[in-house]
KOLLUM-744112 format. One line per field, with one value per residue: residue in three letters; x, y, z of N, C-alpha, C in turn; residue number from 0. Coordinates in pm, whole numbers, plus 50000, padded with zeros to 5 digits. Layout:
BEGIN
r	[ALA:...]
nu	[X:...]
nv	[Y:...]
nw	[Z:...]
cau	[X:...]
cav	[Y:...]
caw	[Z:...]
cu	[X:...]
cv	[Y:...]
cw	[Z:...]
k	[NUM:...]
This chain:
BEGIN
r	[MET:ILE:SER:GLY:GLY:GLY:TYR:GLN:GLY:LYS:THR:GLU:THR:ALA:CYS:GLU:ALA:ALA:ALA:ALA:PHE:GLU:ASP:PHE:TRP:ARG:ASP:LEU:HIS:GLN:GLN:LEU:ASN:PRO:ASN:ALA:ILE:GLU:GLY:THR:ARG:ASP:LEU:PHE:VAL:PRO:VAL:ALA:TYR:CYS:GLN:THR:PRO:VAL:LYS:ALA:THR:PRO:LYS:GLY:LEU:CYS:GLU:ALA:ILE:LEU:ASP:PHE:TYR:GLY:ALA:PRO:TYR:ALA:LYS:THR:LEU:ARG:GLY:LEU:ILE:ARG:GLY:VAL:ARG:ALA:SER:LEU:HIS:ASP:HIS:ASN:THR:THR:VAL:LEU:ILE:LEU:ASP:ASP:ILE:THR:ARG:LEU:LYS:MET:HIS:ARG:GLU:ASP:ASP:GLN:ASP:THR:LEU:ASP:LEU:ILE:ARG:ASP:LEU:MET:SER:PHE:ASN:ALA:THR:VAL:ILE:LEU:ILE:GLY:VAL:ASP:ILE:PRO:GLY:SER:GLY:LEU:LEU:ARG:GLU:GLY:ARG:PRO:ASP:PRO:ARG:THR:GLY:GLN:TRP:THR:LEU:PRO:GLY:ALA:ARG:HIS:GLY:ARG:SER:ASP:GLN:ALA:ALA:THR:GLN:THR:GLU:ARG:ARG:PHE:ASP:LEU:VAL:ASP:LEU:ASP:PRO:PHE:THR:TYR:ASP:THR:PRO:GLN:GLU:ILE:ASN:ALA:TRP:ILE:GLU:HIS:LEU:ALA:GLY:THR:GLU:GLU:GLN:LEU:ARG:LEU:LEU:GLY:ALA:ARG:ASP:GLY:MET:LEU:THR:ASP:GLY:ASP:MET:PRO:GLU:TYR:LEU:PHE:ARG:ARG:THR:GLY:GLY:ILE:VAL:GLY:LEU:LEU:ARG:ARG:LEU:VAL:GLN:ASP:GLY:CYS:THR:ARG:ALA:MET:GLU:THR:GLY:GLN:GLU:GLU:LEU:THR:ILE:PRO:LEU:LEU:ASP:GLU:ILE:THR:ILE:ASN:LEU:GLY:ASN:LEU:LEU:ASP:ARG:ASP:PRO:GLN:ALA:GLY:GLU:ILE:PRO:ALA:VAL:PRO:ALA:LYS:PRO:ALA:PRO:LYS:PRO:ARG:GLN:LYS:PRO:ARG:ASN:THR:VAL:PHE:ASP:ASN:LYS:ALA:ALA:GLY:LYS]
nu	[50084:50052:50064:49962:49933:49694:49782:50045:50213:50192:50074:50222:50480:50450:50373:50597:50790:50668:50678:50953:50996:50839:50981:51218:51113:51009:51244:51373:51227:51263:51082:50855:50557:50592:50415:50255:49991:49988:49877:49713:49659:49938:49944:50115:50114:50265:50211:49919:49682:49433:49166:48995:48644:48438:48192:48212:48170:48178:48123:48164:48438:48551:48471:48616:48878:48861:48811:49062:49194:49035:48843:48543:48232:48084:47754:47703:47834:48002:48081:48215:48433:48557:48629:48815:49015:49088:49186:49409:49565:49589:49725:49956:49996:50181:50181:49930:49786:49589:49437:49349:49232:49126:48877:48697:48460:48416:48172:47981:47813:47859:48114:48262:48237:48373:48633:48680:48687:48920:49110:49086:49188:49456:49520:49543:49783:49930:50102:49950:49909:49809:49692:49641:49492:49606:49588:49611:49440:49196:49031:49050:49236:49137:49089:49337:49677:49996:50303:50561:50804:50855:50778:50559:50206:49944:49669:49348:49199:48962:48617:48323:48144:47992:48172:48311:48534:48712:48910:49234:49418:49474:49571:49673:49951:50114:50316:50325:50370:50463:50427:50513:50466:50736:50943:51061:51239:51479:51837:51886:51630:51583:51787:51701:51469:51581:51736:51535:51423:51641:51647:51406:51464:51657:51506:51375:51325:51354:51454:51600:51685:51888:52164:52081:51843:51611:51710:51877:51939:51649:51463:51416:51293:51077:50931:50866:50699:50488:50383:50372:50540:50434:50453:50293:50159:50379:50463:50248:50265:50520:50488:50281:50416:50629:50486:50388:50633:50726:50525:50551:50805:51013:51140:51247:51225:51123:51086:50911:50769:50644:50484:50267:50120:49846:49790:49647:49450:49335:49133:48908:48724:48758:48837:48794:48671:48589:48748:48987:49143:49193:49411:49464:49531:49803:49769:49791:50066:50022:50007:50276:50238:50216:50447:50364:50436:50662:50556:50661:50616:50685:50958:51279:51383:51574:51788:51966:52108]
nv	[49881:50219:50523:50864:51225:51420:51491:51427:51274:50999:50811:50861:50796:50523:50418:50479:50316:50070:50066:50048:49797:49641:49670:49538:49280:49205:49202:48996:48777:48775:48939:48787:48612:48399:48201:48147:48010:47762:47829:48039:48398:48590:48785:48983:49118:49249:49435:49569:49835:50021:50242:50279:50268:50558:50522:50244:49902:49543:49440:49671:49718:49486:49526:49758:49658:49468:49641:49752:49547:49524:49330:49131:49169:48964:48858:48807:48837:48629:48538:48769:48784:48549:48619:48825:48679:48507:48695:48804:48573:48481:48690:48685:48857:49017:49221:49408:49716:49913:50209:50506:50392:50469:50564:50385:50343:50240:50228:50157:49885:49778:49875:49744:49481:49513:49561:49310:49162:49268:49174:48905:48908:48895:48630:48559:48508:48738:49039:49277:49619:49886:50217:50519:50803:50897:50633:50498:50658:50624:50416:50172:50004:49930:49685:49588:49540:49664:49488:49474:49348:49309:49544:49550:49544:49353:49186:49052:48754:48749:48807:48599:48685:48834:48764:48517:48390:48228:48320:48184:48203:48292:48536:48839:48994:49304:49573:49903:50202:50531:50836:51131:51494:51719:51859:52144:52186:52085:52076:51849:51794:52028:52015:51791:51891:52095:51939:51809:52030:52096:51877:51924:52168:52098:51993:52198:52409:52678:52971:53160:53022:52936:52802:52720:52855:52773:52701:52876:53149:53305:53151:52859:52853:53020:52875:52652:52768:52848:52606:52422:52206:52006:51799:51786:52034:52199:52129:52224:52498:52561:52485:52661:52897:52879:52897:53160:53295:53247:53367:53636:53686:53685:53447:53319:53195:53378:53520:53754:53706:53457:53537:53640:53425:53216:52915:52666:52389:52263:52041:51881:51679:51407:51360:51280:51466:51394:51181:51292:51361:51604:51852:52110:52429:52638:52977:53245:53470:53793:54094:54328:54634:54942:55201:55519:55819:56067:56380:56673:56942:57133:57133:57288:57396:57572:57535:57355:57476]
nw	[50000:49914:50057:50105:50074:49876:49535:49574:49428:49429:49249:49015:49102:49167:48917:48765:48885:48835:48556:48512:48626:48451:48209:48281:48333:48087:47931:48062:47981:47710:47573:47540:47630:47894:47962:47747:47551:47311:46985:47046:47074:47166:47428:47627:47933:48179:48385:48525:48547:48720:48823:49133:49138:49205:49343:49479:49403:49420:49159:49004:49044:48931:48665:48606:48609:48402:48192:48148:48018:47799:47799:47777:47966:48217:48323:48588:48926:48998:48746:48657:48835:48764:48505:48557:48687:48477:48290:48422:48439:48168:48045:48180:48399:48644:48830:48982:48992:49192:49203:49397:49628:49869:49824:49908:50159:50480:50611:50434:50294:50037:49986:50181:50089:49851:49941:50054:49818:49704:49883:49822:49566:49607:49609:49350:49230:49174:49245:49443:49439:49626:49613:49781:49954:50263:50392:50650:50804:50688:50757:50635:50745:50983:51101:51100:51225:51325:51276:51490:51451:51179:51058:50900:50815:50953:50831:50883:50737:50461:50531:50513:50243:49964:49776:49556:49618:49868:50141:50171:50363:50704:50763:50606:50468:50417:50290:50410:50266:50313:50147:50214:50213:50121:50375:50566:50779:50894:50818:50656:50551:50411:50221:50078:49958:49798:49627:49488:49357:49200:49025:48893:48774:48584:48381:48258:47975:47915:47739:47876:48095:48375:48564:48893:48899:49028:49271:49404:49634:49767:49643:49685:49944:49896:49699:49851:50041:49879:49790:49996:50002:49846:49575:49346:49342:49318:49060:48904:48957:48854:48584:48496:48548:48366:48128:48147:48151:47892:47740:47807:47722:47897:47967:48191:48525:48797:49127:49136:48897:48948:49156:49029:48954:49008:49165:48983:48990:48777:48577:48778:48771:48782:49036:49380:49626:49885:49950:50003:49783:49672:49742:49993:49879:49940:50046:49814:49807:49947:49754:49758:49929:49754:49789:49906:49737:49860:49993:49846:49862:50058:50047:50048:49772:49689:49853:49763:49566]
cau	[50000:50124:49977:50014:49832:49655:49880:50176:50295:50187:50048:50335:50593:50421:50374:50736:50855:50608:50728:51089:50982:50788:51093:51306:51045:51002:51378:51406:51157:51282:50962:50752:50483:50646:50306:50166:49929:50006:49758:49637:49732:50029:49932:50197:50087:50318:50155:49785:49649:49298:49122:48878:48528:48399:48093:48270:48103:48260:48104:48228:48583:48583:48455:48728:48995:48839:48824:49204:49231:48941:48775:48397:48174:47983:47634:47699:47958:48087:48139:48310:48555:48621:48692:48936:49116:49135:49265:49539:49641:49617:49821:50072:50012:50251:50152:49801:49784:49456:49455:49238:49168:49056:48738:48616:48415:48382:48036:47893:47828:47921:48256:48321:48247:48480:48760:48694:48729:49059:49190:49084:49273:49593:49542:49542:49922:49979:50127:49850:49956:49697:49735:49533:49521:49598:49529:49590:49328:49076:48950:49075:49322:49076:49104:49477:49766:50135:50392:50684:50924:50878:50739:50446:50074:49878:49527:49279:49144:48833:48499:48237:48051:47937:48277:48307:48664:48732:49051:49302:49507:49406:49629:49733:50056:50152:50398:50260:50472:50411:50490:50473:50520:50865:50941:51164:51273:51618:51924:51867:51503:51601:51870:51619:51383:51664:51773:51417:51415:51748:51602:51303:51531:51728:51412:51316:51388:51338:51573:51677:51711:52026:52190:52041:51722:51514:51778:51961:51877:51524:51369:51368:51199:50956:50856:50809:50589:50377:50331:50366:50620:50357:50519:50196:50138:50502:50463:50152:50317:50632:50434:50214:50518:50701:50398:50388:50766:50736:50431:50603:50939:51113:51212:51314:51138:51166:50984:50806:50684:50562:50384:50150:50056:49759:49797:49521:49458:49284:49008:48898:48606:48790:48888:48691:48711:48562:48857:49109:49225:49219:49479:49444:49636:49843:49724:49884:50118:49958:50097:50338:50174:50298:50483:50313:50547:50673:50513:50779:50569:50752:51103:51349:51456:51688:51898:52063:52180]
cav	[50000:50346:50624:51001:51327:51445:51557:51403:51199:50855:50735:50877:50720:50380:50381:50484:50193:49958:50066:49993:49653:49576:49662:49430:49152:49173:49165:48866:48673:48801:49007:48688:48561:48266:48105:48154:47884:47742:47846:48157:48523:48611:48919:48983:49242:49225:49528:49621:49952:50074:50325:50233:50354:50647:50443:50113:49775:49435:49435:49787:49699:49385:49587:49849:49577:49411:49750:49767:49443:49521:49201:49143:49152:48862:48917:48781:48866:48511:48540:48880:48745:48447:48691:48893:48575:48461:48799:48810:48453:48470:48793:48668:48981:48994:49332:49474:49842:49969:50348:50573:50288:50526:50594:50290:50388:50116:50226:50109:49740:49752:49903:49635:49367:49543:49537:49165:49117:49306:49077:48779:48922:48861:48487:48536:48495:48868:49135:49383:49746:49977:50356:50600:50920:50874:50501:50466:50733:50603:50308:50046:49921:49927:49552:49548:49579:49660:49387:49548:49276:49321:49674:49531:49539:49223:49204:48923:48703:48804:48745:48538:48784:48803:48718:48373:48337:48222:48342:48060:48229:48367:48670:48896:49088:49397:49686:50033:50302:50668:50941:51256:51613:51765:51950:52249:52213:52051:52087:51734:51810:52139:51964:51702:51979:52161:51838:51790:52148:52087:51784:51992:52272:52038:51956:52319:52448:52820:53026:53234:52939:52939:52715:52780:52935:52730:52654:52980:53261:53284:53075:52734:52880:53076:52766:52568:52841:52852:52473:52337:52086:51907:51799:51814:52178:52257:52110:52316:52634:52576:52479:52787:53000:52871:52951:53305:53344:53246:53465:53771:53699:53688:53320:53281:53196:53464:53534:53846:53644:53355:53605:53668:53299:53148:52772:52613:52243:52212:51964:51797:51596:51267:51356:51266:51550:51326:51087:51368:51363:51743:51913:52252:52508:52750:53107:53323:53582:53922:54187:54429:54766:55043:55311:55648:55914:56170:56515:56761:57081:57224:57120:57410:57363:57662:57501:57273:57554]
caw	[50000:49905:50117:50105:50051:49738:49450:49632:49335:49459:49127:48924:49156:49152:48775:48718:48933:48764:48419:48516:48648:48329:48114:48327:48321:47944:47888:48120:47905:47567:47523:47512:47744:47923:47980:47631:47510:47168:46904:47088:47060:47278:47483:47747:48008:48313:48485:48497:48631:48710:48934:49208:49110:49315:49416:49453:49427:49362:49014:48944:49045:48829:48534:48585:48574:48270:48094:48117:47920:47688:47805:47791:48098:48245:48383:48732:48996:48987:48613:48649:48906:48680:48395:48609:48709:48346:48226:48489:48406:48026:48008:48268:48475:48769:48921:48964:49066:49213:49247:49467:49708:49984:49791:49983:50291:50549:50664:50329:50277:49908:49995:50258:49999:49754:50009:50060:49686:49685:49958:49748:49448:49645:49585:49206:49184:49128:49352:49440:49494:49651:49627:49835:50036:50407:50413:50792:50859:50607:50811:50566:50828:51116:51156:51092:51334:51279:51332:51523:51410:51035:51008:50811:50876:50944:50804:50888:50612:50422:50589:50412:50189:49833:49686:49539:49658:50013:50174:50205:50475:50810:50771:50486:50505:50311:50331:50400:50233:50321:50068:50277:50147:50168:50490:50556:50918:50926:50700:50568:50480:50316:50111:49996:49879:49697:49527:49401:49271:49100:48923:48813:48696:48471:48276:48200:47850:47890:47674:47975:48213:48423:48678:49020:48883:49129:49391:49465:49703:49839:49562:49746:50053:49835:49636:49957:50102:49785:49760:50114:49981:49770:49444:49242:49339:49263:48915:48842:48967:48760:48448:48465:48546:48239:48024:48160:48113:47746:47684:47830:47666:48002:47950:48315:48641:48907:49231:49094:48795:49012:49239:48947:48920:49104:49139:48932:48987:48651:48573:48897:48760:48816:49173:49484:49740:50012:49975:50026:49662:49634:49856:50018:49813:50023:49998:49733:49885:49920:49685:49844:49911:49687:49878:49863:49718:49964:49953:49836:49848:50149:50037:50009:49651:49670:49941:49692:49467]
cu	[50088:50028:50044:49901:49798:49763:50023:50264:50294:50171:50167:50455:50571:50428:50515:50810:50800:50657:50870:51086:50936:50899:51187:51243:51035:51139:51415:51345:51163:51154:50847:50684:50532:50540:50208:50116:49939:49873:49672:49723:49813:50020:49999:50180:50137:50253:50019:49754:49503:49268:49002:48759:48491:48294:48127:48173:48194:48245:48175:48379:48625:48573:48569:48854:48980:48848:48970:49245:49142:48862:48624:48353:48085:47865:47630:47834:48055:48155:48240:48442:48632:48692:48817:49048:49175:49222:49403:49626:49683:49720:49948:50102:50072:50217:50017:49797:49640:49472:49330:49161:49089:48920:48643:48585:48357:48244:47935:47919:47895:48072:48328:48337:48356:48616:48785:48743:48876:49151:49196:49173:49418:49624:49547:49683:49973:50000:50029:49908:49836:49750:49618:49583:49501:49529:49511:49469:49197:48982:48973:49157:49264:49092:49249:49557:49911:50214:50525:50810:50958:50848:50623:50316:50014:49729:49458:49228:49006:48719:48414:48135:48001:48045:48272:48439:48671:48879:49114:49400:49430:49460:49684:49836:50088:50238:50320:50370:50407:50494:50440:50525:50661:50844:51062:51211:51420:51704:51906:51739:51512:51683:51790:51526:51462:51707:51656:51401:51522:51710:51495:51367:51600:51636:51348:51395:51359:51467:51662:51709:51859:52041:52155:51914:51616:51579:51861:51875:51753:51426:51325:51266:51068:50869:50794:50689:50467:50308:50316:50446:50549:50403:50420:50167:50260:50503:50367:50203:50429:50582:50368:50313:50597:50617:50397:50523:50783:50645:50483:50741:51048:51201:51292:51212:51199:51053:50877:50713:50591:50457:50256:50068:49970:49759:49658:49534:49397:49154:49005:48779:48633:48847:48772:48732:48692:48670:48989:49199:49256:49284:49440:49561:49673:49803:49833:49934:50052:50056:50152:50273:50270:50323:50433:50428:50544:50631:50632:50741:50652:50906:51163:51438:51578:51808:52004:52141:52304]
cv	[50124:50455:50760:51097:51340:51523:51536:51317:51049:50773:50742:50795:50570:50337:50385:50358:50072:49950:50010:49842:49581:49564:49548:49293:49109:49131:49026:48752:48697:48854:48910:48644:48419:48160:48106:48015:47873:47754:47964:48280:48550:48757:48920:49117:49222:49312:49576:49734:49989:50157:50261:50323:50438:50581:50297:50001:49666:49425:49550:49774:49596:49445:49684:49772:49519:49517:49770:49668:49446:49392:49223:49119:49028:48929:48901:48815:48748:48506:48651:48845:48640:48514:48764:48792:48528:48565:48810:48690:48452:48573:48786:48797:48949:49099:49392:49597:49893:50106:50399:50477:50346:50586:50497:50347:50269:50115:50180:49961:49706:49773:49795:49510:49388:49521:49387:49110:49150:49211:48944:48787:48885:48714:48455:48531:48624:48956:49251:49506:49840:50117:50438:50713:50885:50741:50469:50538:50709:50498:50175:49950:49904:49790:49507:49593:49570:49550:49455:49477:49299:49459:49667:49531:49403:49247:49068:48881:48760:48731:48685:48642:48740:48758:48568:48308:48337:48238:48212:48079:48308:48508:48711:48997:49178:49506:49815:50138:50440:50760:51075:51375:51643:51856:52041:52288:52189:52066:51970:51748:51921:52093:51873:51784:52046:52063:51811:51909:52144:51989:51844:52095:52216:52006:52077:52362:52593:52877:53100:53154:52941:52841:52787:52862:52900:52698:52760:53082:53222:53193:52943:52757:52936:52966:52674:52638:52843:52715:52383:52208:51976:51911:51829:51963:52249:52245:52207:52459:52657:52573:52610:52903:52999:52925:53102:53362:53346:53350:53607:53794:53703:53563:53279:53287:53281:53474:53635:53785:53541:53417:53633:53542:53250:53000:52720:52463:52182:52137:51865:51702:51452:51253:51350:51348:51479:51225:51159:51379:51503:51813:52059:52329:52623:52883:53177:53441:53713:54015:54291:54565:54865:55160:55444:55747:56025:56306:56609:56909:57176:57207:57253:57377:57454:57623:57421:57349:57618]
cw	[50000:49949:50111:50082:49904:49664:49501:49542:49358:49332:49032:48971:49136:49007:48718:48760:48859:48620:48413:48538:48521:48224:48151:48303:48175:47891:47939:48040:47754:47501:47494:47641:47776:47939:47864:47594:47358:47094:46944:47071:47185:47322:47620:47816:48150:48421:48437:48595:48610:48834:49002:49175:49232:49403:49393:49488:49373:49211:48945:48938:48940:48689:48504:48546:48434:48161:48054:48009:47796:47683:47823:47935:48102:48314:48534:48795:48986:48851:48596:48717:48826:48562:48437:48628:48575:48278:48289:48449:48259:47980:48093:48344:48612:48874:48884:49053:49071:49277:49318:49556:49825:49946:49861:50121:50365:50613:50559:50304:50145:49913:50077:50171:49894:49815:50025:49927:49661:49762:49883:49624:49480:49620:49436:49148:49120:49250:49338:49510:49505:49678:49678:49921:50183:50437:50562:50853:50788:50665:50744:50652:50968:51183:51157:51213:51283:51349:51362:51476:51263:50981:50910:50890:50854:50932:50810:50752:50586:50492:50477:50367:50055:49735:49675:49573:49810:50041:50220:50319:50580:50823:50635:50531:50386:50372:50311:50382:50236:50234:50122:50195:50198:50288:50482:50696:50950:50802:50603:50486:50376:50196:50019:49905:49767:49589:49433:49307:49163:48989:48834:48721:48573:48355:48208:48077:47814:47831:47773:48100:48247:48538:48808:49011:48989:49263:49462:49539:49780:49765:49627:49856:49998:49775:49741:50020:50009:49769:49882:50098:49904:49625:49332:49229:49283:49111:48846:48845:48865:48616:48409:48461:48416:48125:48027:48116:47962:47684:47697:47769:47770:47999:48073:48428:48750:49008:49190:48988:48858:49105:49162:48919:49037:49069:49104:48918:48863:48666:48690:48891:48799:48956:49271:49605:49874:50048:49996:49904:49613:49753:49873:49959:49904:49961:49918:49813:49846:49850:49780:49820:49846:49782:49820:49848:49823:49907:49958:49827:49934:50146:49991:49890:49627:49752:49868:49588:49527]
k	[0:1:2:3:4:5:6:7:8:9:10:11:12:13:14:15:16:17:18:19:20:21:22:23:24:25:26:27:28:29:30:31:32:33:34:35:36:37:38:39:40:41:42:43:44:45:46:47:48:49:50:51:52:53:54:55:56:57:58:59:60:61:62:63:64:65:66:67:68:69:70:71:72:73:74:75:76:77:78:79:80:81:82:83:84:85:86:87:88:89:90:91:92:93:94:95:96:97:98:99:100:101:102:103:104:105:106:107:108:109:110:111:112:113:114:115:116:117:118:119:120:121:122:123:124:125:126:127:128:129:130:131:132:133:134:135:136:137:138:139:140:141:142:143:144:145:146:147:148:149:150:151:152:153:154:155:156:157:158:159:160:161:162:163:164:165:166:167:168:169:170:171:172:173:174:175:176:177:178:179:180:181:182:183:184:185:186:187:188:189:190:191:192:193:194:195:196:197:198:199:200:201:202:203:204:205:206:207:208:209:210:211:212:213:214:215:216:217:218:219:220:221:222:223:224:225:226:227:228:229:230:231:232:233:234:235:236:237:238:239:240:241:242:243:244:245:246:247:248:249:250:251:252:253:254:255:256:257:258:259:260:261:262:263:264:265:266:267:268:269:270:271:272:273:274:275:276:277:278:279:280:281:282:283:284:285:286:287:288:289:290:291:292:293:294:295:296:297:298:299:300:301:302:303:304]
C-alpha cells in the first residue's frame, strides 16, 4: 500500500517503478509471454492499472479491471471474478495496481464487499499494489495491526461475503509506504527539497534558464511556502510560470513572475474530494503595498543651489 496526501505523486511514483519493472520483466523473458498457450494470441501484460470507482462495488471493480484488458463483461459477479482471474492469468500479469483505494468507505456494505474482493485478488498469483490518500486514517486498516518485528501490517482474512473466493490464509501481510510532502525544518530536509528542485530545473527548456534558477537565494523557501512541499502543486506552479515566462518573453522563472501565478489544479472531475484527493492550496502571497510618494511641496529647493 502506498499512502500520502493528494497531488503528492503517489500514482506517478508507483507507475514509474512499475514501468521499470515491466521493462526488466520483458527483457528477462525476451519480450515473450512465458506462459503463452500454443495456438492463441500472445498478449503479454506484466503490469495492469485501474482506478477504484467512486461508488465502489465488487462488480464495478471487476469491470474496471476488465476495461484495462478490453475484456467482455459477464452478467453475474461470479462470472466477472472468473473473467478477472482469466485475464490476469492469460496475460501473465505479475503486478496489479489499484489506484484511489481510499474511495472505499467502510460504513457502506458495498465498499466492505469490495475490500473483501481486493483481499481475494491477492490469491490470484499477482502482487497487488493499493494507492490511496491517508490510508491509515481512512479506516481500511481498522482491523489490521502493525507487526513490530517486520514493520508490516497484518490484516485478517476476508469474511464470508458476496465474493466467490474464500481466503486461504488467516492473515494477509503487506507493506505500507508513506509518501509525505517535503518539509523544511532541518538541513537534511532542506537539502532534499533543493535536490528535488534541482532535478526539476534540469528539465526546463526556457531560453533564459540558468543554473540555480530554482535553487539559489530565496527561491527554494519561496517555492516551499507557495506549495507546502507538495510535488503536484510545485509542478503546476512551475508549468504555469514557464507559460507566463514564454508569453512575456522573460524566458526565466523569478519570484516576481511567480507572484503573478495562482495555482490552478485544473480539471477535477475525476477527483473525489471526500477521499482527500484534492489538497488545500496555500494562499497566494499578498501583493506588496505600493509606497506612497513623499510630499515635496515644502522642500526648500533653493537650498541645493
